[in-house]
C-alpha positions in Angstrom: -28.6 27.4 -21.9 -27.9 24.5 -24.3 -30.3 22.3 -22.4 -33.1 24.9 -22.6 -32.3 25.6 -26.3 -32.5 22.0 -27.2 -35.8 21.6 -25.4 -37.1 24.6 -27.5 -37.6 26.8 -24.4 -35.3 29.6 -25.5 -34.7 31.2 -28.8 -31.6 30.6 -30.9 -30.7 34.3 -30.7 -29.6 33.8 -27.1 -27.0 31.2 -28.2 -25.9 33.2 -31.2 -25.5 36.5 -29.3 -23.8 35.2 -26.1 -22.5 31.7 -26.5 -21.1 32.1 -30.0 -20.8 35.9 -30.1 -20.0 38.2 -27.3 -19.6 35.5 -24.6 -17.5 37.8 -22.4 -20.6 40.0 -21.9 -22.5 36.9 -20.7 -23.4 37.4 -17.0 -23.5 33.6 -16.6 -20.0 33.3 -18.0 -18.8 36.1 -15.7 -20.3 34.4 -12.6 -18.9 31.0 -13.6 -15.4 32.4 -14.1 -15.6 34.2 -10.7 -16.9 31.0 -9.0 -20.2 32.7 -8.1 -23.3 30.6 -7.9 -26.1 31.4 -10.5 -29.4 29.6 -11.0 -29.9 27.4 -14.1 -32.7 29.7 -15.2 -30.5 32.8 -15.3 -30.3 34.1 -18.8 -27.1 35.4 -20.4 -28.1 39.0 -19.7 -28.5 38.2 -16.0 -32.3 38.2 -15.7 -34.0 35.2 -14.2 -36.5 33.5 -16.6 -39.1 32.0 -14.3 -40.6 30.1 -17.2 -37.7 27.8 -17.4 -37.9 24.7 -15.2 
């Protein structure tokens, strides 16, 4: 997410809400903790953003 945010491809609200806020609700975090693969373009709420490349 940091990469896409720094490139201006996602809004700051994603970082504030999930990365600095309720990170335990982040689907990406949950998958990483469980050792489950997730694509780089998966958003914190679990949806796949096909605009991110």
